[in-house]
LOVEXGU-50958 format. One record per residue (C-alpha): residue in three letters; z, y negated, x. Coordinates in steps of 0.5 Angstrom, whole numbers, padded with zeros to 4 digits, always signed. Layout:
ALAZYX ...
! end
This chain:
MET+0000+0000+0000 ALA-0002-0007+0003 VAL+0003-0012+0002 PRO+0000-0019+0004 ALA+0003-0023+0010 HIS+0006-0029+0005 ARG+0006-0030-0002 THR-0001-0031-0006 CYS-0002-0033-0013 GLY-0009-0033-0016 THR-0007-0037-0022 ASP-0011-0043-0019 ASP-0017-0039-0017 PHE-0018-0036-0024 TYR-0017-0043-0027 HIS-0023-0045-0023 GLN-0027-0039-0025 GLN-0025-0041-0032 LEU-0028-0049-0031 GLN-0034-0046-0028 ASN-0035-0042-0035 ASP-0033-0048-0039 PRO-0034-0055-0037 GLU-0031-0057-0043 LEU-0024-0055-0040 GLN-0024-0060-0035 ARG-0024-0066-0041 ILE-0018-0061-0044 ALA-0014-0061-0038 GLU-0015-0069-0037 GLN-0013-0070-0044 ASP-0007-0065-0044 LYS-0004-0069-0038 GLN-0005-0076-0042 ASN-0001-0073-0048 TYR+0004-0070-0043 LEU+0005-0077-0040 GLN+0006-0080-0047 TRP+0011-0075-0049 ILE+0015-0077-0042 ASN+0014-0084-0044 ASN+0016-0084-0051 GLY+0023-0080-0049 GLY+0020-0073-0051 PRO+0025-0070-0046 SER+0031-0073-0050 ASN+0029-0070-0056 ARG+0029-0063-0053 LYS+0033-0058-0058 THR+0038-0056-0053 ALA+0042-0052-0058 MET+0036-0048-0060 VAL+0034-0042-0055 THR+0026-0040-0056 THR+0025-0032-0055 ILE+0018-0030-0053 PRO+0016-0023-0055 VAL+0013-0020-0049 VAL+0008-0014-0049 VAL+0007-0010-0043 HIS+0000-0007-0042 VAL+0001-0002-0036 ILE-0006-0001-0034 TYR-0007+0005-0029 SER-0013+0009-0026 SER-0010+0016-0026 ASN-0003+0016-0026 PRO+0001+0015-0033 ASN+0007+0014-0029 LEU+0005+0008-0025 LEU+0011+0004-0028 PRO+0017+0007-0030 ASP+0020+0004-0037 ALA+0026+0003-0033 ARG+0023-0002-0028 ILE+0020-0006-0034 PHE+0027-0007-0037 THR+0029-0010-0030 GLN+0024-0015-0030 LEU+0026-0017-0037 ASP+0033-0018-0035 ILE+0030-0022-0028 LEU+0026-0026-0033 ASN+0032-0028-0037 ASN+0037-0029-0032 ASP+0032-0034-0028 TYR+0030-0038-0034 ALA+0037-0038-0036 ARG+0040-0040-0029 LEU+0044-0034-0030 ASN+0041-0031-0023 ALA+0047-0029-0018 ASP+0044-0033-0013 THR+0045-0039-0016 THR+0050-0040-0010 ASN+0044-0041-0005 THR+0042-0047-0009 PRO+0043-0053-0004 ALA+0048-0058-0006 GLN+0042-0064-0006 PHE+0039-0060-0011 ALA+0045-0057-0015 ASN+0045-0063-0020 VAL+0038-0062-0022 ALA+0038-0054-0022 ALA+0038-0053-0030 ALA+0037-0047-0035 THR+0031-0047-0039 ASP+0033-0045-0046 ILE+0028-0040-0046 GLN+0029-0032-0046 PHE+0024-0026-0047 CYS+0025-0020-0051 LEU+0020-0014-0051 ALA+0017-0014-0057 THR+0020-0010-0063 ARG+0014-0011-0068 ASP+0007-0011-0066 PRO+0002-0016-0069 GLN+0001-0011-0075 GLY+0009-0011-0076 ASN+0010-0004-0074 PRO+0015-0002-0070 THR+0014-0002-0062 THR+0017-0001-0056 GLY+0013-0007-0053 ILE+0010-0002-0047 ASN+0003+0000-0048 ARG+0000+0005-0043 ILE-0008+0005-0042 GLN-0012+0008-0037 ASN-0018+0004-0035 SER-0022+0003-0028 LEU-0020-0004-0028 ALA-0013-0002-0026 ASN-0016-0004-0019 HIS-0020-0011-0021 ASN-0022-0017-0017 ILE-0019-0024-0020 ASN-0026-0025-0023 GLN-0026-0019-0027 GLY-0019-0022-0031 GLY-0023-0024-0037 GLN-0026-0016-0038 LEU-0018-0014-0036 LYS-0016-0018-0043 SER-0022-0015-0047 ILE-0019-0008-0046 VAL-0013-0010-0050 GLN-0010-0016-0052 TRP-0004-0018-0058 ASP-0005-0024-0061 PRO-0004-0029-0055 PHE-0001-0035-0060 LYS+0005-0030-0062 TYR+0006-0026-0056 LEU+0006-0026-0048 ASN+0001-0021-0046 MET+0003-0018-0039 TYR-0001-0014-0036 VAL+0001-0010-0030 VAL-0004-0007-0026 GLU-0005-0003-0019 SER-0008-0008-0015 ILE-0011-0015-0015 SER-0017-0017-0011 ASN-0016-0011-0006 GLY-0008-0012-0006 THR-0009-0019-0003 ILE-0006-0022-0010 LEU+0001-0021-0012 GLY-0001-0024-0019 TYR-0004-0029-0024 ALA-0003-0033-0030 THR-0007-0037-0035 LEU-0005-0044-0037 PRO-0003-0047-0044 TRP-0008-0052-0045 ASN-0013-0046-0044 LEU-0011-0043-0050 ALA-0015-0046-0055 SER-0021-0046-0052 GLN-0021-0039-0049 PRO-0015-0035-0052 GLY-0019-0028-0050 ASN-0017-0030-0043 ASP-0009-0031-0044 GLY-0004-0027-0041 VAL+0000-0026-0034 VAL-0003-0021-0029 ILE+0002-0018-0024 ALA+0001-0012-0019 ALA+0005-0006-0020 PRO+0008-0006-0013 PHE+0011-0013-0014 PHE+0014-0012-0021 GLY+0021-0011-0023 GLN+0027-0010-0019 ASN+0027-0006-0012 SER+0020-0005-0013 PRO+0016-0002-0007 GLY+0013-0009-0005 ALA+0018-0012-0001 PRO+0019-0018+0001 TYR+0016-0019-0006 ASN+0021-0014-0010 GLN+0026-0017-0014 GLY+0021-0019-0020 ARG+0020-0027-0018 THR+0013-0026-0018 THR+0013-0025-0025 THR+0018-0031-0026 HIS+0013-0035-0022 GLU+0007-0033-0026 VAL+0010-0034-0033 GLY+0012-0041-0030 HIS+0005-0042-0030 TRP+0004-0039-0037 LEU+0009-0044-0039 GLY+0005-0050-0036 LEU+0008-0051-0029 ASP+0004-0052-0023 HIS+0006-0051-0016 THR+0011-0055-0013 PHE+0006-0057-0007 SER+0000-0058-0012 GLY-0003-0065-0010 GLY+0001-0065-0003 CYS+0005-0071-0002 ALA+0002-0074-0008 GLY+0007-0076-0014 ASN+0012-0079-0008 THR+0014-0085-0012 ALA+0018-0086-0018 ALA+0011-0089-0021 THR+0007-0083-0020 CYS+0011-0077-0020 ASN+0009-0076-0028 SER+0002-0076-0027 ALA+0001-0073-0020 GLY+0003-0067-0016 ASP+0006-0062-0020 LEU+0008-0068-0025 VAL+0015-0067-0025 CYS+0020-0072-0022 ASP+0026-0068-0020 THR+0022-0063-0015 PRO+0021-0067-0009 PRO+0013-0067-0006 THR+0011-0062-0001 SER+0005-0062+0003 GLN+0004-0055+0003 PRO+0006-0048+0001 ASN+0013-0046+0004 TYR+0013-0038+0006 ASN+0018-0033+0008 CYS+0025-0036+0008 PRO+0024-0043+0012 SER+0030-0048+0014 ALA+0034-0051+0009 ASN+0032-0058+0012 GLN+0025-0058+0012 ASN+0022-0064+0010 SER+0014-0065+0009 CYS+0013-0071+0005 THR+0017-0078+0005 GLU+0018-0080-0002 THR+0021-0086-0005 PRO+0026-0088-0008 THR+0029-0082-0005 ASP+0028-0078+0001 LEU+0029-0070+0000 ASN+0028-0064+0003 ASP+0023-0059+0001 MET+0025-0055-0005 HIS+0023-0049-0003 GLN+0028-0045-0007 ASN+0024-0047-0013 TYR+0021-0041-0017 MET+0014-0045-0016 ASP+0014-0045-0009 TYR+0011-0039-0004 VAL+0017-0037-0001 ASP+0020-0029-0001 ASP+0023-0027-0007 ALA+0030-0027-0004 CYS+0030-0034-0002 MET+0028-0037-0010 ASN+0033-0039-0014 LEU+0032-0045-0019 PHE+0028-0049-0024 THR+0029-0056-0025 GLN+0031-0060-0031 GLY+0024-0063-0031 GLN+0021-0057-0030 ALA+0025-0054-0036 ASP+0022-0061-0040 ARG+0015-0059-0038 MET+0016-0052-0041 ASP+0019-0055-0047 PHE+0013-0060-0048 TYR+0008-0054-0049 LEU+0013-0050-0053 GLN+0012-0056-0058 GLY+0005-0056-0057 ALA+0000-0051-0054 ARG+0005-0045-0055 ILE+0008-0047-0061 GLY+0006-0041-0064 ILE+0010-0037-0060 THR+0016-0040-0063 THR+0015-0038-0070 SER+0013-0031-0068 ASP+0016-0025-0071 GLY+0014-0020-0065 CYS+0022-0020-0064 GLY+0023-0018-0071 GLN+0026-0022-0076 GLY+0034-0022-0077 SER+0036-0016-0073 PRO+0031-0013-0069 PRO+0029-0005-0069 GLY+0035-0002-0066 GLN+0036+0005-0063 CYS+0037+0010-0070 GLY+0044+0013-0070 ILE+0050+0013-0075 ASP+0049+0008-0081 THR+0054+0006-0086 VAL+0050+0005-0092 ASN+0050-0001-0097 TYR+0055-0004-0092 PRO+0057-0010-0094 ILE+0056-0009-0101 PRO+0052-0015-0105 GLY+0056-0021-0107 SER+0063-0022-0106 LEU+0069-0017-0107 THR+0074-0017-0112 VAL+0079-0014-0116 TYR+0079-0013-0123 THR+0085-0012-0127 VAL+0086-0009-0134 PRO+0089-0013-0140 ALA+0096-0011-0142 ALA+0093-0009-0149 GLY+0090-0004-0145 GLY+0096-0001-0141 GLY+0095-0006-0135 GLY+0093-0004-0128 TYR+0087-0004-0125 VAL+0080-0003-0127 SER+0078+0001-0120 GLY+0085+0004-0119 GLN+0091+0006-0123 ASN+0091+0004-0130 GLY+0094+0005-0137 TYR+0088+0009-0139 GLY+0090+0014-0134 ASP+0083+0014-0130 ILE+0083+0020-0125 ALA+0077+0018-0120 LYS+0072+0012-0118 ALA+0066+0014-0115 GLU+0060+0010-0113 TYR+0053+0013-0114 TYR+0048+0013-0108 PRO+0040+0015-0110 ASN+0039+0018-0103 THR+0032+0014-0102 SER+0032+0015-0095 ASN+0033+0023-0096 ALA+0039+0024-0092 ASN+0041+0031-0091 SER+0048+0030-0088 ILE+0054+0025-0089 GLU+0058+0024-0083 GLY+0064+0020-0086 MET+0065+0015-0090 PHE+0068+0007-0090 LEU+0072+0005-0096 GLU+0075-0002-0098 LEU+0081-0002-0101 ASP+0086-0007-0104 ALA+0093-0008-0108 LEU+0095-0002-0104 SER+0103+0001-0104 ALA+0106+0007-0102 ALA+0112+0010-0105 SER+0114+0014-0098 ALA+0111+0014-0091 SER+0108+0021-0093 SER+0104+0018-0099 SER+0097+0020-0100 PHE+0091+0020-0104 ASN+0084+0024-0104 ALA+0077+0021-0102 TYR+0071+0025-0105 ILE+0064+0027-0104 TRP+0061+0029-0110 ASP+0054+0032-0112 ASP+0049+0030-0117 ASN+0049+0033-0124 GLY+0044+0031-0129 GLY+0045+0023-0127 GLU+0053+0023-0126 PRO+0058+0026-0121 GLY+0058+0034-0121 ASN+0061+0038-0116 ILE+0066+0036-0110 LEU+0063+0037-0104 HIS+0068+0035-0099 THR+0075+0032-0100 GLU+0079+0028-0095 ASN+0086+0027-0095 ILE+0088+0019-0093 ASN+0095+0017-0092 ILE+0096+0010-0096 GLN+0101+0007-0091 ASN+0095+0008-0085 ALA+0091+0005-0090 ILE+0095-0001-0091 ASN+0096-0002-0084 LEU+0088-0002-0083 SER+0088-0008-0089 GLY+0085-0003-0093 GLN+0079-0002-0089 VAL+0079+0005-0088 GLY+0074+0009-0084 ILE+0073+0017-0084 THR+0069+0021-0079 PHE+0068+0028-0082 THR+0070+0034-0078 ASN+0064+0037-0080 PRO+0058+0034-0083 VAL+0057+0035-0091 ALA+0051+0037-0093 VAL+0047+0034-0099 SER+0041+0034-0102 GLY+0038+0029-0107 PRO+0043+0024-0110 PHE+0051+0024-0109 TYR+0057+0020-0110 VAL+0063+0017-0106 GLY+0069+0015-0108 VAL+0077+0016-0109 GLY+0082+0020-0113 ILE+0087+0016-0117 ASP+0094+0020-0117 TYR+0099+0018-0122 GLY+0104+0024-0120 THR+0108+0019-0115 PRO+0111+0012-0118 GLY+0110+0007-0113 ASP+0103+0009-0110 THR+0097+0005-0112 VAL+0090+0005-0109 VAL+0085+0000-0112 LEU+0078+0001-0109 LEU+0074-0006-0109 SER+0068-0008-0113 ASN+0063-0013-0112 THR+0063-0019-0118 ILE+0060-0018-0124 ASN+0052-0020-0124 ASP+0052-0019-0116 GLN+0047-0013-0117 ALA+0042-0012-0122 VAL+0044-0005-0123 CYS+0051-0002-0124 THR+0053+0004-0119 ALA+0060+0004-0121 TRP+0063+0011-0124 GLU+0069+0013-0127 GLN+0072+0020-0129 TRP+0077+0019-0135 ASN+0083+0024-0136 THR+0079+0028-0140 ASN+0075+0030-0134 ASP+0069+0026-0137 TRP+0065+0021-0133 TYR+0062+0014-0135 ARG+0058+0009-0132 TYR+0062+0002-0132 ASP+0056-0001-0136 ASP+0057+0004-0141 ALA+0060+0001-0148 SER+0065+0006-0148 SER+0067+0004-0141 TRP+0068-0003-0138 GLU+0061-0006-0140 ILE+0060-0009-0133 THR+0055-0009-0128 VAL+0058-0008-0121 GLY+0058-0003-0115 HIS+0064+0000-0111 ALA+0066-0001-0104 ALA+0065+0006-0102 HIS+0060+0007-0097 PRO+0057+0014-0094 VAL+0056+0014-0086 ILE+0050+0018-0085 GLN+0045+0020-0079 GLU+0039+0015-0080 LEU+0034+0019-0076 VAL+0034+0026-0072 VAL+0028+0028-0069 SER+0026+0034-0065 VAL+0020+0037-0061 ALA+0019+0044-0060 PRO+0018+0047-0055 ASN+0022+0041-0051 ALA+0020+0043-0044 PRO+0014+0048-0044 THR+0011+0050-0038 ILE+0003+0051-0038 PRO-0002+0054-0033 GLN-0007+0049-0030 GLY-0012+0048-0035 GLY-0008+0050-0041 SER-0005+0046-0047 VAL+0001+0047-0051 GLN+0002+0043-0058 LEU+0008+0039-0059 VAL+0011+0040-0066 THR+0015+0035-0068 THR+0020+0035-0074 SER+0025+0030-0077 SER+0030+0029-0082 LYS+0027+0024-0086 PRO+0020+0023-0089 GLY+0015+0017-0087 ILE+0017+0017-0080 THR+0012+0014-0075 TYR+0011+0017-0068 SER+0008+0014-0061 TRP+0007+0018-0055 SER+0006+0015-0048 PRO+0003+0016-0043 ALA-0004+0018-0047 ALA-0007+0022-0041 GLY-0008+0029-0043 LEU-0006+0028-0051 SER-0010+0029-0057 CYS-0007+0023-0060 THR-0002+0018-0059 THR+0001+0017-0066 CYS+0001+0024-0069 ALA+0007+0028-0070 ASN+0004+0034-0067 PRO-0001+0032-0061 GLN-0004+0038-0057 ALA-0002+0036-0049 SER-0007+0038-0044 PRO-0004+0035-0038 THR-0007+0036-0031 SER-0001+0035-0027 THR+0007+0036-0029 THR+0008+0030-0034 THR+0014+0027-0038 TYR+0012+0024-0045 THR+0016+0019-0048 LEU+0016+0020-0056 THR+0018+0014-0060 ALA+0020+0016-0067 SER+0021+0010-0072 ASP+0024+0009-0079 GLN+0021+0003-0082 SER+0025+0003-0088 ALA+0032+0003-0083 ASN+0029-0002-0078 CYS+0031+0003-0072 PHE+0027+0008-0067 THR+0029+0014-0063 SER+0026+0016-0056 PHE+0027+0022-0052 ASP+0023+0025-0046 VAL+0019+0032-0047 THR+0016+0034-0040 VAL+0010+0039-0040 THR+0010+0043-0033 VAL+0004+0045-0030 GLY+0003+0051-0026 THR-0002+0054-0022 VAL-0008+0057-0024 GLY-0008+0065-0026 ILE-0002+0069-0023 GLU+0004+0066-0019 ASP+0006+0071-0014 ASP+0012+0068-0011 LEU+0017+0073-0015 PHE+0013+0079-0013 ASP+0009+0078-0007 GLY+0003+0081-0011 ASN+0006+0087-0013 ILE+0005+0087-0020 THR-0001+0088-0026 ALA-0002+0087-0033 TYR-0008+0090-0036 PRO-0012+0091-0039 ASN-0013+0083-0040 PRO-0017+0081-0045 SER-0013+0086-0049 SER-0012+0088-0057 GLY-0005+0085-0055 ASN-0003+0092-0053 PHE-0002+0092-0045 LEU+0001+0096-0039 LEU+0006+0092-0035 GLU+0007+0095-0028 PHE+0011+0092-0022 THR+0016+0093-0016 MET+0023+0089-0015 ASN+0026+0091-0008 GLU+0032+0087-0009 ILE+0037+0088-0015 SER+0036+0082-0020 ASN+0037+0080-0027 LEU+0030+0079-0030 ASP+0027+0076-0037 ILE+0020+0078-0039 ASP+0017+0073-0044 VAL+0011+0072-0048 PHE+0009+0066-0051 ASN+0004+0063-0055 ASN+0000+0057-0054 LEU+0005+0053-0058 GLY+0010+0055-0053 GLN+0013+0060-0058 GLN+0016+0066-0056 VAL+0013+0073-0059 TYR+0016+0078-0054 ASN+0023+0078-0050 GLU+0026+0083-0045 ARG+0032+0083-0041 LEU+0033+0087-0035 GLU+0040+0087-0032 GLY+0041+0089-0025 PHE+0034+0091-0024 ALA+0031+0094-0018 GLY+0025+0099-0017 GLN+0019+0100-0021 TYR+0018+0098-0028 ARG+0012+0101-0032 ASN+0012+0100-0039 GLY+0007+0099-0045 ILE+0008+0092-0049 ASP+0005+0093-0056 LEU+0004+0086-0059 ASP-0002+0088-0064 ASN+0001+0085-0069 VAL+0001+0078-0067 PRO-0006+0073-0068 ALA-0011+0073-0063 GLY-0011+0068-0058 VAL-0009+0065-0051 TYR-0002+0068-0049 PHE+0002+0067-0043 LEU+0007+0072-0039 ARG+0013+0070-0036 ILE+0017+0074-0031 THR+0023+0070-0028 ASP+0030+0071-0025 GLY+0032+0064-0026 ALA+0030+0062-0019 LYS+0023+0064-0018 SER+0018+0066-0023 TYR+0011+0070-0025 ARG+0006+0067-0030 GLN+0000+0070-0032 LYS-0005+0068-0038 LEU-0007+0073-0043 ILE-0012+0074-0048 PHE-0011+0078-0054 GLU-0018+0079-0058 
! end
């Protein structure tokens, strides 16, 4: 891998190519400069929304030629962390900022996230892997690179990570904001993979600052040395050089890690050293550590102008972004405001959702189970008006199944100490020892006990008309069930604060660690606990499809595939890896040194297996079909000597199968064809 002797940025070169292709761009750039100067003179920076943070959705397009694992997800995550730290001035090396610049070093109120929604609104990981020869391209092919894939450039920062740029001579390049309107198809930031993320291989440009630098261009910053010593007076600093007054003019790029006292220009009214620590200079990653307030203002100018679309993007989601699917407390918080309704004295007094003069014995909340949950992990109850006659006082909480539209059989009972509930201010969370299996609608609630005077348990409800459909039920002392809006009940529409805790999404893949011979394939069969799940596989190499549940995998070398299963209804996703190991062609003789035969092959499924083992060993003999499913197994314990046995698999369908014999450390594999 070639690493340039000093930092190189291709932004200026790419921009000049765009100027040649679109002469009108020069006029647009000049008008942009005038607009910026007018904004400065009209006090634009003083109107910055300092309390507002702009979050920019990022999609990382990993463009590779042959290796889908060119850039691990983990390194992408570190790059986002670096961007967020650098732009918020939370980077650990702020202590290296010289005292003379400490008063102008600033946070930018800009943050970045990996996109959680694609332009169509579908859940995404924000990482997109594509195989294409432009993984190694010259900078004059930047437009072609963007034509491979580009998400809406007005709503996303398209970041392209490639293998090399211009034969390894360029670290990265970006487009400028004023290009966006006339050439949106060129927009984005391009970084060579060796210089992307924390501890990347391209030292001394291996701490993610190349991306910090190029994103600065994308947000409108120029190099601090732009124009040389131009703009070195208070009258010209906003209209010449890098157009930022608090970055001292610099005659030329600074490389490596120069002396802190280097001063290449004389400026008035002050005379400062070169700010080579600025992210927009050309020093090594370890020597960069600041943006200035003026640079933050300039970036804000573009976020209010050319890049304003990014401020309304929902690429990072509206409200809570999709998160990792896990345990979910359903319908919490309940709509509206919580309350306790009491029973008039004429009705015997007490509580509508607790002990009362009518002797109601249970209160339940209905769940239609539209998410098709098949198990309940626990429950969360919100209680009030609690009292306990003794330290041992308790009540029961229940899960009921559905019986023709009302609570039916009790599926689970949980005994709860009332004093403990009082200590928890009525907020009682319960995790079941074993999940409770459910199918279809179910009910969650509490039993009301009158056996111990002084024990009181009241299940909170929301306020009348907080919800359109009544979901609260009660069981009378006749054992009959009534919904609260029934004419025989309370004739009110409310819901109870009794919440089931369910596992949102469980996904599995079989086989989860298959081994195939060179040139072979295996179907990865996905099952999930919920319907309507969308799937995304990466990398694409060797897969028959990347968005189906059951792709055929035919990698040419051992490959780890990442499956992301998304549940749009719950706004969450779950991800895990499946490694397909590719063996050598035909027979592997590392276990038997050639002393093995399986014949005839092809066969009808009835074949003879012979081998000799010199060492005593425990052996597993397996035959797998093309889905990785086991169709034959035999265990030989403490085996030594000659093995000769006929294996009859006449009953399995015709097709390609694989024989594997292993002692746990070494293995033998052979392709079998059953006709």
